[in-house]
NUKOL-518406 format. One record per residue (C-alpha): x, y, z; residue number from 1. Coordinates in pm, whole numbers, m for minus. Layout:
N
NODE     c1     c2     c3 drenmar
NODE      X      Y      Z     NUM
...
! end
This chain:
811
NODE     c1     c2     c3 drenmar
NODE   9842   9960   6076       1
NODE   9935  10283   6168       2
NODE   9682  10397   6353       3
NODE   9458  10287   6638       4
NODE   9121  10332   6685       5
NODE   8922  10407   7027       6
NODE   8566  10388   6970       7
NODE   8263  10371   7291       8
NODE   7997  10211   7176       9
NODE   7650  10097   7401      10
NODE   7665   9730   7399      11
NODE   7228   9706   7319      12
NODE   7260   9356   7443      13
NODE   7344   9442   7795      14
NODE   7171   9651   8020      15
NODE   7160  10024   7926      16
NODE   7423  10166   8161      17
NODE   7659   9917   8028      18
NODE   7950  10061   7837      19
NODE   8144   9879   7583      20
NODE   8486  10021   7530      21
NODE   8717   9873   7222      22
NODE   9098   9947   7208      23
NODE   9279   9839   6856      24
NODE   9652   9799   6887      25
NODE   9945   9633   6661      26
NODE  10077   9301   6716      27
NODE  10428   9206   6528      28
NODE  10559   8842   6489      29
NODE  10246   8670   6414      30
NODE  10317   8434   6107      31
NODE  10018   8162   6134      32
NODE   9675   8107   6222      33
NODE   9819   7939   6556      34
NODE   9944   8258   6632      35
NODE   9637   8404   6619      36
NODE   9456   8182   6837      37
NODE   9791   8208   7100      38
NODE   9736   8602   7129      39
NODE   9374   8591   7124      40
NODE   9398   8347   7408      41
NODE   9661   8572   7580      42
NODE   9443   8882   7548      43
NODE   9127   8725   7687      44
NODE   9372   8666   8000      45
NODE   9401   9020   8112      46
NODE   9166   9126   8353      47
NODE   8849   9304   8232      48
NODE   8908   9208   7908      49
NODE   8530   9051   7720      50
NODE   8603   9018   7388      51
NODE   8993   8995   7219      52
NODE   8978   8922   6821      53
NODE   9287   8981   6624      54
NODE   9367   9002   6238      55
NODE   9671   8816   6113      56
NODE   9685   9014   5759      57
NODE   9653   9343   5915      58
NODE   9871   9242   6218      59
NODE   9622   9408   6495      60
NODE   9426   9287   6791      61
NODE   9098   9458   6894      62
NODE   8984   9388   7233      63
NODE   8675   9513   7472      64
NODE   8603   9579   7816      65
NODE   8333   9628   8012      66
NODE   8293  10000   8170      67
NODE   8667  10023   8181      68
NODE   8899  10144   7961      69
NODE   9151   9843   7818      70
NODE   9494   9831   8008      71
NODE   9747   9884   7735      72
NODE  10032   9841   7978      73
NODE   9878   9458   8115      74
NODE   9787   9423   7721      75
NODE  10128   9431   7604      76
NODE  10277   9257   7890      77
NODE  10067   8928   7778      78
NODE  10123   8959   7425      79
NODE  10486   9025   7501      80
NODE  10448   8617   7762      81
NODE  10310   8482   7424      82
NODE  10609   8559   7247      83
NODE  10502   8846   7052      84
NODE  10511   9235   7071      85
NODE  10317   9546   7084      86
NODE  10527   9799   6922      87
NODE  10527  10150   7100      88
NODE  10628  10477   7102      89
NODE  10782  10741   7312      90
NODE  10561  11097   7310      91
NODE  10677  11402   7478      92
NODE  10510  11719   7623      93
NODE  10573  12010   7783      94
NODE  10323  12104   8099      95
NODE  10272  12449   8196      96
NODE  10072  12506   8517      97
NODE  10245  12231   8770      98
NODE  10327  12407   9107      99
NODE  10398  12079   9306     100
NODE  10410  11733   9368     101
NODE  10048  11685   9382     102
NODE  10020  11858   9033     103
NODE  10250  11583   8902     104
NODE  10012  11296   9039     105
NODE   9706  11431   8882     106
NODE   9878  11518   8569     107
NODE  10036  11132   8517     108
NODE   9672  10990   8630     109
NODE   9484  11188   8343     110
NODE   9774  11124   8087     111
NODE   9746  10710   8194     112
NODE   9383  10756   8167     113
NODE   9411  10812   7793     114
NODE   9329  10483   7594     115
NODE   9648  10301   7470     116
NODE   9898  10485   7690     117
NODE  10153  10225   7863     118
NODE  10290  10483   8123     119
NODE  10344  10848   8187     120
NODE  10608  11037   8364     121
NODE  10582  11384   8444     122
NODE  10891  11572   8608     123
NODE  10838  11907   8789     124
NODE  11181  12028   8773     125
NODE  11167  12092   8392     126
NODE  10756  12104   8375     127
NODE  10788  11769   8107     128
NODE  10601  11479   8043     129
NODE  10699  11118   7841     130
NODE  10438  10889   7734     131
NODE  10506  10566   7595     132
NODE  10211  10467   7422     133
NODE  10095  10193   7165     134
NODE  10246  10250   6870     135
NODE   9994  10482   6658     136
NODE   9673  10434   6939     137
NODE   9720  10789   7087     138
NODE   9761  11104   6910     139
NODE   9859  11409   7071     140
NODE   9605  11609   7072     141
NODE   9412  11319   7291     142
NODE   9695  11392   7576     143
NODE   9667  11757   7549     144
NODE   9291  11716   7609     145
NODE   9376  11485   7896     146
NODE   9624  11744   8056     147
NODE   9355  12015   7998     148
NODE   9097  11827   8159     149
NODE   9332  11796   8454     150
NODE   9346  12190   8486     151
NODE   9703  12235   8289     152
NODE   9775  12315   7975     153
NODE  10025  12074   7731     154
NODE  10249  12114   7402     155
NODE  10360  11891   7182     156
NODE  10772  11896   7178     157
NODE  10969  11775   6908     158
NODE  11162  11447   6911     159
NODE  11487  11616   6853     160
NODE  11392  11923   7034     161
NODE  11515  11940   7353     162
NODE  11307  11998   7702     163
NODE  11477  12187   7939     164
NODE  11361  12422   8269     165
NODE  11172  12690   8110     166
NODE  11287  13055   8186     167
NODE  11078  13260   8497     168
NODE  10828  13425   8328     169
NODE  10858  13817   8285     170
NODE  10460  13794   8449     171
NODE  10664  13629   8765     172
NODE  10952  13863   8783     173
NODE  10684  14166   8807     174
NODE  10408  14017   9031     175
NODE  10714  13897   9265     176
NODE  10862  14257   9213     177
NODE  10506  14431   9279     178
NODE  10443  14206   9618     179
NODE  10765  14267   9820     180
NODE  10692  14654   9757     181
NODE  10364  14667   9841     182
NODE  10409  14398  10115     183
NODE  10734  14554  10276     184
NODE  10579  14902  10470     185
NODE  10292  14639  10624     186
NODE  10609  14471  10721     187
NODE  10756  14763  10921     188
NODE  10527  14756  11236     189
NODE  10658  14408  11308     190
NODE  11026  14459  11245     191
NODE  11006  14806  11457     192
NODE  10827  14642  11728     193
NODE  11151  14413  11737     194
NODE  11316  14689  11763     195
NODE  11138  14847  12069     196
NODE  10913  15098  11875     197
NODE  10519  15083  11872     198
NODE  10353  15225  11599     199
NODE  10088  15031  11309     200
NODE   9999  15137  10976     201
NODE   9601  15291  10971     202
NODE   9347  15064  10846     203
NODE   9310  15200  10505     204
NODE   9683  15202  10424     205
NODE   9721  14837  10512     206
NODE   9406  14766  10303     207
NODE   9486  14984  10047     208
NODE   9834  14827  10026     209
NODE   9732  14476  10052     210
NODE   9464  14457   9818     211
NODE   9666  14469   9491     212
NODE   9867  14190   9636     213
NODE   9598  13974   9713     214
NODE   9400  14001   9419     215
NODE   9657  14113   9136     216
NODE  10008  13913   9206     217
NODE   9807  13612   9348     218
NODE   9589  13579   9082     219
NODE   9815  13265   8918     220
NODE   9726  13102   9299     221
NODE   9378  13142   9248     222
NODE   9371  13038   8863     223
NODE   9559  12675   8958     224
NODE   9342  12664   9275     225
NODE   9027  12710   9088     226
NODE   9147  12428   8795     227
NODE   9243  12184   9087     228
NODE   8892  12214   9229     229
NODE   8680  12162   8919     230
NODE   8944  11879   8888     231
NODE   8797  11717   9227     232
NODE   9192  11767   9373     233
NODE   9420  11985   9544     234
NODE   9756  12138   9538     235
NODE   9971  12436   9677     236
NODE   9806  12673   9503     237
NODE   9481  12544   9694     238
NODE   9679  12590  10005     239
NODE   9755  12935   9964     240
NODE   9487  13080   9829     241
NODE   9252  12928  10092     242
NODE   9495  13069  10348     243
NODE   9579  13428  10229     244
NODE   9192  13484  10154     245
NODE   9099  13346  10465     246
NODE   9318  13592  10656     247
NODE   9256  13886  10397     248
NODE   8891  13792  10472     249
NODE   8952  13808  10877     250
NODE   9146  14118  10849     251
NODE   8849  14297  10639     252
NODE   8610  14174  10889     253
NODE   8769  14309  11139     254
NODE   8800  14672  11025     255
NODE   8436  14679  10876     256
NODE   8250  14430  11036     257
NODE   8347  14608  11443     258
NODE   8313  14954  11286     259
NODE   8646  15114  11408     260
NODE   8730  14859  11692     261
NODE   9065  14843  11421     262
NODE   9165  15179  11534     263
NODE   9123  15099  11948     264
NODE   9298  14783  11942     265
NODE   9173  14505  11728     266
NODE   9485  14365  11549     267
NODE   9442  14324  11151     268
NODE   9594  14063  10935     269
NODE   9658  14247  10631     270
NODE  10032  14221  10672     271
NODE   9992  13849  10694     272
NODE   9820  13803  10382     273
NODE  10006  14019  10175     274
NODE  10347  13899  10315     275
NODE  10295  13548  10272     276
NODE  10211  13613   9897     277
NODE  10506  13814   9854     278
NODE  10735  13546   9983     279
NODE  10553  13254   9795     280
NODE  10622  13438   9470     281
NODE  10951  13497   9519     282
NODE  11038  13178   9645     283
NODE  10869  13034   9334     284
NODE  11111  13335   9141     285
NODE  11419  13199   9271     286
NODE  11317  12794   9255     287
NODE  11261  12837   8860     288
NODE  11582  13047   8817     289
NODE  11793  12723   9032     290
NODE  11523  12485   8875     291
NODE  11687  12618   8484     292
NODE  12024  12616   8607     293
NODE  12017  12239   8697     294
NODE  11933  12165   8350     295
NODE  12214  12374   8218     296
NODE  12358  12053   8041     297
NODE  12132  12005   7822     298
NODE  12108  12344   7720     299
NODE  12459  12363   7682     300
NODE  12434  12034   7443     301
NODE  12173  12179   7247     302
NODE  12363  12530   7143     303
NODE  12640  12301   6994     304
NODE  12412  12245   6694     305
NODE  12477  12495   6402     306
NODE  12180  12630   6272     307
NODE  12365  12571   5933     308
NODE  12608  12485   5698     309
NODE  12830  12524   5399     310
NODE  12746  12238   5151     311
NODE  12945  12216   4811     312
NODE  12692  12245   4548     313
NODE  12778  12220   4184     314
NODE  13133  12307   4276     315
NODE  13073  12589   4462     316
NODE  13035  12646   4891     317
NODE  12681  12723   4978     318
NODE  12567  12854   5297     319
NODE  12228  12636   5370     320
NODE  12001  12562   5677     321
NODE  12056  12260   5840     322
NODE  11720  12128   5764     323
NODE  11792  12153   5410     324
NODE  12139  11942   5438     325
NODE  12112  11581   5223     326
NODE  12279  11273   5354     327
NODE  12600  11205   5093     328
NODE  12644  11577   5040     329
NODE  12990  11691   5123     330
NODE  12974  11974   5403     331
NODE  13278  12199   5456     332
NODE  13428  12302   5780     333
NODE  13674  12583   5807     334
NODE  13912  12651   6120     335
NODE  13721  12799   6434     336
NODE  13392  12655   6291     337
NODE  13149  12397   6480     338
NODE  13118  12071   6264     339
NODE  12705  12067   6162     340
NODE  12650  11716   6094     341
NODE  12783  11334   6156     342
NODE  13009  11202   5877     343
NODE  13331  11091   5745     344
NODE  13646  11323   5649     345
NODE  13665  11301   5301     346
NODE  13970  11567   5249     347
NODE  14201  11794   5469     348
NODE  14301  11789   5818     349
NODE  14239  11947   6153     350
NODE  14219  11911   6529     351
NODE  13913  11881   6652     352
NODE  13791  11943   6974     353
NODE  13512  11680   7115     354
NODE  13507  11799   7497     355
NODE  13212  11898   7505     356
NODE  13044  11558   7359     357
NODE  13297  11319   7530     358
NODE  13480  11497   7770     359
NODE  13794  11416   7605     360
NODE  13988  11748   7696     361
NODE  14233  11730   7422     362
NODE  14174  11778   7050     363
NODE  14201  11484   6821     364
NODE  14359  11477   6472     365
NODE  14091  11393   6197     366
NODE  14170  11295   5849     367
NODE  14074  11141   5520     368
NODE  13843  10829   5668     369
NODE  13759  10911   6053     370
NODE  13467  10976   6191     371
NODE  13351  11322   6254     372
NODE  13109  11410   6514     373
NODE  12850  11714   6475     374
NODE  12879  12000   6726     375
NODE  13270  11959   6786     376
NODE  13479  12226   6730     377
NODE  13736  12265   6463     378
NODE  13983  12421   6583     379
NODE  14235  12471   6284     380
NODE  14204  12366   5943     381
NODE  13966  12295   5657     382
NODE  13762  11974   5665     383
NODE  13525  11808   5395     384
NODE  13283  11602   5576     385
NODE  13021  11348   5415     386
NODE  12709  11365   5553     387
NODE  12635  11031   5718     388
NODE  12365  11132   6002     389
NODE  12125  11437   6055     390
NODE  11862  11540   6330     391
NODE  11781  11317   6573     392
NODE  12009  11066   6384     393
NODE  12338  11234   6511     394
NODE  12523  11124   6814     395
NODE  12461  11469   6957     396
NODE  12105  11438   6943     397
NODE  12099  11087   7100     398
NODE  12336  11217   7360     399
NODE  12048  11499   7447     400
NODE  11773  11255   7417     401
NODE  11960  10985   7659     402
NODE  12034  11253   7880     403
NODE  11633  11396   7887     404
NODE  11472  11087   7935     405
NODE  11740  10952   8236     406
NODE  11626  11323   8386     407
NODE  11251  11241   8318     408
NODE  11267  10891   8452     409
NODE  11195  10801   8797     410
NODE  11398  10636   9049     411
NODE  11253  10399   9241     412
NODE  11278  10609   9569     413
NODE  10991  10876   9413     414
NODE  10749  10609   9484     415
NODE  10707  10670   9821     416
NODE  10705  11076   9707     417
NODE  10420  11016   9499     418
NODE  10234  10794   9756     419
NODE  10225  11095   9977     420
NODE  10162  11347   9720     421
NODE   9852  11226   9624     422
NODE   9703  11212   9993     423
NODE   9913  11530  10107     424
NODE   9678  11843   9988     425
NODE   9341  11647  10161     426
NODE   9556  11536  10447     427
NODE   9646  11944  10545     428
NODE   9317  12048  10482     429
NODE   9200  11816  10762     430
NODE   9447  11916  10975     431
NODE   9406  12336  10931     432
NODE   9008  12228  10992     433
NODE   9100  12021  11336     434
NODE   9364  12325  11455     435
NODE   9082  12589  11401     436
NODE   8813  12364  11560     437
NODE   9100  12258  11852     438
NODE   9198  12651  11916     439
NODE   8785  12709  11969     440
NODE   8735  12398  12188     441
NODE   9031  12538  12375     442
NODE   8897  12840  12416     443
NODE   9094  13049  12207     444
NODE   8914  13362  12013     445
NODE   8768  13256  11639     446
NODE   9037  13468  11477     447
NODE   9303  13362  11695     448
NODE   9221  12990  11578     449
NODE   9181  13112  11204     450
NODE   9479  13250  11193     451
NODE   9668  12954  11317     452
NODE   9438  12746  11090     453
NODE   9587  12973  10802     454
NODE   9952  12942  10954     455
NODE   9900  12527  10885     456
NODE   9785  12577  10527     457
NODE  10060  12833  10426     458
NODE  10357  12615  10579     459
NODE  10240  12276  10458     460
NODE  10330  12307  10045     461
NODE  10436  11980   9873     462
NODE  10676  12166   9635     463
NODE  10981  12040   9819     464
NODE  10847  11666   9810     465
NODE  10797  11681   9429     466
NODE  11132  11875   9369     467
NODE  11363  11685   9610     468
NODE  11451  11385   9342     469
NODE  11359  11505   8950     470
NODE  11612  11829   9004     471
NODE  11908  11594   9183     472
NODE  11829  11382   8859     473
NODE  11841  11619   8625     474
NODE  12163  11806   8720     475
NODE  12323  11470   8821     476
NODE  12267  11346   8463     477
NODE  12366  11699   8339     478
NODE  12683  11681   8558     479
NODE  12807  11264   8392     480
NODE  12703  11412   8032     481
NODE  12948  11706   8082     482
NODE  13221  11462   8163     483
NODE  13149  11212   7886     484
NODE  12888  10964   8094     485
NODE  12534  10902   7969     486
NODE  12313  10745   8225     487
NODE  12029  10544   8081     488
NODE  11756  10635   8364     489
NODE  11687  10721   8700     490
NODE  11670  10380   8808     491
NODE  11994  10296   8641     492
NODE  12157  10586   8848     493
NODE  12010  10508   9169     494
NODE  12075  10140   9170     495
NODE  12461  10237   9048     496
NODE  12530  10396   9359     497
NODE  12467  10045   9568     498
NODE  12759   9877   9307     499
NODE  13039   9714   9545     500
NODE  13172   9497   9280     501
NODE  13312   9606   8896     502
NODE  13348   9317   8655     503
NODE  13576   9414   8351     504
NODE  13570   9262   8001     505
NODE  13978   9246   7890     506
NODE  13986   9319   7500     507
NODE  13879   9631   7410     508
NODE  13755   9743   7791     509
NODE  14136   9767   7946     510
NODE  14332   9687   7682     511
NODE  14381   9861   7337     512
NODE  14183   9624   7164     513
NODE  14437   9644   6868     514
NODE  14632   9320   6934     515
NODE  14951   9272   6706     516
NODE  15086   8940   6621     517
NODE  15403   8891   6819     518
NODE  15514   8518   6753     519
NODE  15439   8212   6534     520
NODE  15550   7874   6633     521
NODE  15522   7614   6347     522
NODE  15482   7217   6426     523
NODE  15723   6985   6261     524
NODE  15682   6954   5890     525
NODE  15530   7307   5831     526
NODE  15648   7663   5798     527
NODE  15613   7957   5966     528
NODE  15525   8157   5722     529
NODE  15293   7936   5600     530
NODE  15123   7913   5900     531
NODE  15072   8283   5965     532
NODE  14952   8301   5554     533
NODE  14683   8021   5667     534
NODE  14589   8193   5999     535
NODE  14509   8530   5822     536
NODE  14312   8341   5513     537
NODE  14112   8176   5752     538
NODE  13994   8471   5932     539
NODE  13884   8663   5605     540
NODE  13591   8850   5660     541
NODE  13624   8831   6057     542
NODE  13639   9167   6250     543
NODE  13754   9007   6568     544
NODE  14077   9181   6733     545
NODE  14253   8905   6675     546
NODE  14118   8872   6303     547
NODE  14252   9172   6232     548
NODE  14588   9151   6356     549
NODE  14660   8829   6143     550
NODE  14524   8982   5852     551
NODE  14756   9283   5868     552
NODE  15091   9070   5957     553
NODE  14971   8873   5642     554
NODE  14831   9090   5362     555
NODE  14913   8845   5087     556
NODE  14708   8471   5253     557
NODE  14578   8270   5009     558
NODE  14232   8274   4919     559
NODE  13989   7993   5127     560
NODE  13601   7940   5071     561
NODE  13300   7885   5330     562
NODE  13442   8102   5609     563
NODE  13261   8003   5937     564
NODE  13260   8151   6312     565
NODE  13221   7965   6586     566
NODE  13097   8141   6878     567
NODE  13361   8154   7174     568
NODE  13597   7917   6976     569
NODE  13744   7999   6647     570
NODE  13666   8017   6304     571
NODE  13649   7780   5998     572
NODE  13756   7785   5606     573
NODE  13809   7519   5323     574
NODE  14030   7465   5067     575
NODE  14023   7173   4821     576
NODE  14198   6952   5039     577
NODE  13987   6991   5386     578
NODE  13924   7231   5658     579
NODE  14128   7501   5856     580
NODE  14081   7571   6172     581
NODE  14173   7855   6372     582
NODE  14097   7900   6730     583
NODE  14138   7837   7135     584
NODE  14279   7556   7301     585
NODE  13966   7472   7442     586
NODE  13818   7416   7108     587
NODE  14136   7188   6965     588
NODE  14114   6964   7276     589
NODE  13707   6944   7224     590
NODE  13772   6809   6861     591
NODE  14022   6596   6990     592
NODE  14349   6759   6848     593
NODE  14705   6666   6989     594
NODE  14814   6986   7122     595
NODE  15121   6821   7327     596
NODE  15413   6928   7077     597
NODE  15359   7259   7120     598
NODE  15210   7297   7427     599
NODE  15540   7400   7629     600
NODE  15604   7661   7366     601
NODE  15235   7794   7413     602
NODE  15244   7791   7759     603
NODE  15544   8020   7787     604
NODE  15423   8244   7561     605
NODE  15096   8286   7783     606
NODE  15275   8300   8074     607
NODE  15428   8619   7904     608
NODE  15114   8779   7872     609
NODE  15052   8687   7496     610
NODE  14695   8514   7384     611
NODE  14738   8192   7173     612
NODE  14597   8096   6879     613
NODE  14580   7744   6757     614
NODE  14589   7681   6344     615
NODE  14469   7288   6249     616
NODE  14438   7093   5984     617
NODE  14130   6865   5926     618
NODE  14053   6609   5620     619
NODE  13718   6458   5805     620
NODE  13920   6314   6119     621
NODE  14037   6446   6416     622
NODE  14263   6782   6370     623
NODE  14601   6799   6301     624
NODE  14802   7104   6476     625
NODE  15006   7280   6198     626
NODE  15116   7622   6457     627
NODE  15057   7801   6693     628
NODE  15000   8239   6639     629
NODE  15077   8444   6952     630
NODE  14939   8785   6969     631
NODE  14993   9082   7256     632
NODE  14795   9375   7315     633
NODE  14875   9676   7579     634
NODE  14650   9767   7874     635
NODE  14482  10090   7817     636
NODE  14650  10446   7910     637
NODE  14449  10485   8294     638
NODE  14378  10139   8315     639
NODE  14550  10122   8619     640
NODE  14457  10459   8801     641
NODE  14096  10330   8732     642
NODE  14117  10015   8895     643
NODE  14289  10230   9189     644
NODE  13997  10484   9174     645
NODE  13764  10236   9234     646
NODE  13939  10042   9524     647
NODE  13948  10365   9732     648
NODE  13586  10365   9654     649
NODE  13565  10051   9863     650
NODE  13459   9881   9517     651
NODE  13639   9538   9447     652
NODE  13739   9497   9101     653
NODE  13693   9129   8890     654
NODE  13845   9039   8561     655
NODE  13619   8831   8341     656
NODE  13809   8739   7968     657
NODE  13740   8481   7709     658
NODE  14134   8455   7676     659
NODE  14355   8204   7841     660
NODE  14479   8217   8206     661
NODE  14794   8304   8154     662
NODE  14732   8622   7919     663
NODE  14439   8734   8136     664
NODE  14646   8703   8458     665
NODE  14948   8916   8320     666
NODE  14681   9199   8270     667
NODE  14505   9180   8613     668
NODE  14854   9155   8791     669
NODE  14954   9477   8563     670
NODE  14645   9689   8657     671
NODE  14639   9555   9010     672
NODE  14289   9383   8937     673
NODE  14274   9062   9198     674
NODE  14030   8885   9094     675
NODE  14044   8671   8737     676
NODE  13812   8461   8550     677
NODE  13972   8325   8215     678
NODE  13895   8106   7933     679
NODE  13484   8226   8006     680
NODE  13305   8190   7663     681
NODE  13032   8439   7616     682
NODE  12743   8257   7688     683
NODE  12861   8200   8027     684
NODE  12967   8537   8086     685
NODE  12604   8610   8228     686
NODE  12620   8279   8405     687
NODE  12928   8397   8634     688
NODE  12731   8776   8688     689
NODE  12496   8600   8834     690
NODE  12713   8445   9060     691
NODE  12894   8721   9175     692
NODE  12578   8888   9221     693
NODE  12445   8601   9479     694
NODE  12795   8622   9622     695
NODE  12898   8983   9628     696
NODE  12523   9176   9611     697
NODE  12507   9472   9348     698
NODE  12745   9363   9034     699
NODE  12840   9647   8757     700
NODE  12979   9506   8426     701
NODE  13180   9702   8225     702
NODE  13222   9566   7857     703
NODE  13243   9726   7502     704
NODE  13173   9396   7243     705
NODE  12834   9236   7098     706
NODE  12946   8914   7313     707
NODE  12949   9124   7613     708
NODE  12559   9215   7571     709
NODE  12419   8951   7770     710
NODE  12624   9023   8084     711
NODE  12577   9406   8048     712
NODE  12205   9293   8071     713
NODE  12253   9053   8331     714
NODE  12456   9264   8561     715
NODE  12297   9496   8796     716
NODE  12432   9804   8652     717
NODE  12585   9754   8256     718
NODE  12845   9973   8178     719
NODE  12926   9994   7792     720
NODE  13228  10185   7636     721
NODE  13107  10439   7379     722
NODE  13438  10278   7145     723
NODE  13247   9955   7126     724
NODE  12912   9845   6984     725
NODE  12585   9975   6945     726
NODE  12458   9634   7070     727
NODE  12658   9678   7401     728
NODE  12550  10046   7462     729
NODE  12156   9942   7400     730
NODE  12216   9683   7679     731
NODE  12394   9863   7922     732
NODE  12235  10113   8209     733
NODE  12534  10356   8158     734
NODE  12755  10429   7836     735
NODE  13112  10592   7846     736
NODE  13138  10840   7566     737
NODE  13501  10771   7507     738
NODE  13704  10435   7572     739
NODE  13856  10578   7875     740
NODE  13837  10308   8245     741
NODE  13842  10578   8424     742
NODE  13530  10691   8380     743
NODE  13378  10372   8567     744
NODE  13457  10544   8855     745
NODE  13358  10899   8766     746
NODE  13027  10733   8719     747
NODE  12972  10559   9010     748
NODE  13047  10873   9209     749
NODE  12815  11105   9024     750
NODE  12568  10803   9132     751
NODE  12666  10826   9477     752
NODE  12662  11170   9485     753
NODE  12324  11241   9313     754
NODE  12113  10982   9549     755
NODE  12327  11114   9832     756
NODE  12175  11451   9765     757
NODE  11809  11298   9661     758
NODE  11815  11186  10019     759
NODE  11920  11481  10157     760
NODE  11624  11660   9958     761
NODE  11365  11410  10075     762
NODE  11477  11377  10424     763
NODE  11486  11774  10468     764
NODE  11149  11782  10297     765
NODE  10990  11534  10513     766
NODE  11121  11676  10833     767
NODE  11051  11984  10704     768
NODE  10641  11928  10710     769
NODE  10672  11687  11000     770
NODE  10809  11956  11219     771
NODE  10638  12241  11045     772
NODE  10305  12124  11064     773
NODE  10280  12084  11443     774
NODE  10430  12426  11519     775
NODE  10172  12603  11298     776
NODE   9900  12411  11475     777
NODE   9989  12467  11836     778
NODE  10020  12842  11745     779
NODE  10393  12823  11768     780
NODE  10413  12966  11405     781
NODE  10274  13339  11253     782
NODE  10161  13293  10916     783
NODE  10451  13500  10776     784
NODE  10725  13305  10939     785
NODE  10554  12976  10790     786
NODE  10542  13199  10430     787
NODE  10898  13242  10442     788
NODE  10955  12854  10556     789
NODE  10776  12733  10300     790
NODE  10930  12939  10042     791
NODE  11286  12881  10194     792
NODE  11221  12461  10173     793
NODE  11150  12457   9787     794
NODE  11463  12685   9703     795
NODE  11673  12511   9982     796
NODE  11598  12136   9824     797
NODE  11698  12304   9455     798
NODE  12010  12518   9574     799
NODE  12081  12157   9719     800
NODE  12070  11956   9400     801
NODE  12280  12238   9224     802
NODE  12574  12185   9461     803
NODE  12600  11861   9234     804
NODE  12750  12097   8939     805
NODE  13049  12129   9165     806
NODE  13152  11752   9153     807
NODE  13525  11744   9043     808
NODE  13643  11411   9007     809
NODE  13865  11349   8717     810
NODE  13784  11111   8450     811
! end
């Protein structure tokens, strides 16, 4: 099925007030009637579900719940536990009108209430939402309507379009300027009083200056406050609106209600209302500008994509919009131009700068057969590139998406903030009311009691709480992307800061992964050239680095049949007389082969740092050893520096390898790695990681191959080399865009810096409110000072996050 239905119908067999709500969702993996029963049974166990029916032909399930929207997340979990899958999709929205953490909580609540929504994450810093929903069950219109009912506006964002913090609007800037210009004269008497000069503006002039600020510049607060009240909730705008209207109304009452009393010494508070509005607007404008700078990395990456491409059609070069380019066509890129598509170079040669994508500082020489990445810069020469990927499938689009996904996700520490934000505004309103009543009970004039309550309303702003985490995550993931490090989500970012042990795979991670044949030894009665040729023949069809090396060393190998790979052990192939086996010593011992004749020579080769593989013949009984082939691999440039950087961070390093102990120890000694585990099968790597977690706490695994995927997933933090396989990168929380092991230390250092900023921001935001609200309640802060402090809190949190852009650890 491609769409899901959500129907609300009255169930006539029940009481008139009962409402049956129905949700239809896709289910994949079912093959028979038994599967149907399993899925129905699993769905029926979800709390609130009164009926579940599964359609095998349509691969769908329909559930009914009484008086409640079926919980899509619980339904998917139940189906998954039964061994099947509910496909999901991600929808992205740009949200308008949010001002604080309570707005975030309200929008998330509204989105999660839409039938079919599994999860919703809203980001105040980028004013965006990411919604995971049952595939086909939720329309963009339903999400937009839900957001609108909550008092905000939403628009959908295309999958390939970047979502970054919006530009501060001209309207906000203009309102801020008007408010500051009109509020400045009202502030003059206060400043003059500090200098010992006593004068006051006439009441009519104060009213004339304050009124446009109150009802024009501050109109956005009233609109947002009205929407919040209509949605039966509260936000920062409600606090500002109530506080400033109270100060303005009190001043108007004192001026008009007491006749000319104000001219005979009664104090007015027009300046408090106007200056608070001006300062809050100034803070929001500065905050919006700073927030936009936190997402600069996303905008810079998006700007790398050209809007058009020069395509070869009918023997001529034609400039066409990028959306008109088709797969398989050839695109011409001249020197000085950016490459518009992903593909393979078919003609020409040039040096290409990929620094903005991979972080690699030096241009890379490209020639026929090499891969080209869209967004990179052709610094010289002419290239003809066959288009291999377009739009959302390009490397650049996927990088932008991963950075945005990480920016939109929530760190576990954010849960505390969400809980506080949900009750913050009601608590502040209650504190303000108690402040007013308390001062009256203490004998204070009612106007003084009201002003103290206004100070409480003004200073208690949840903006800083809402911005503390997302701004740091956006800045941190953006800085990481610019240095060639992609962080999957905020959870991986937060977890990485606690890593104390890093485990490296050897081949392809710490070494070049391009081994070459260094020695061939033949058993008695065999010939070295024949041993090498048969080893190459047995490896035909295999893509293992050792297989490629032996094939390159013996290109004229004979043809064998029935090639088979034995995971973690070697390969088998057949000729007319029997089987040829090529693999490691463990496998030979398991099969009962006698290795004694060549054991001493093999041990010597391993002691020199070589990897040794054995060739054996099997005619039905135990294999007979025919010879050994030794392979050498060189450590990557920067591998030793990477290990030293991790040690400098206080991190212990391990090397986990399926290679023999001699070769593994040789590489470890050369790089300064103190702990080595050799002869580890792929299926045992995850178990080794679990053991290290029990012994050493938080563990990161660095790998690049398919056989590393289980270990990457088992580790607290999986780090995949971008030069490796897609499977490894999918299993990892962090991806290094180039195969430089030094980026491991860079990734962990960025994680530590980002989490440090998050904690600093949250500490400041909480302490600001914990200290500021009591001071205001006890009358130690005027509304003007409270307004300035409130505006400064949000700006300071965002500015502190921006300091991450100074991160300069080399990678």
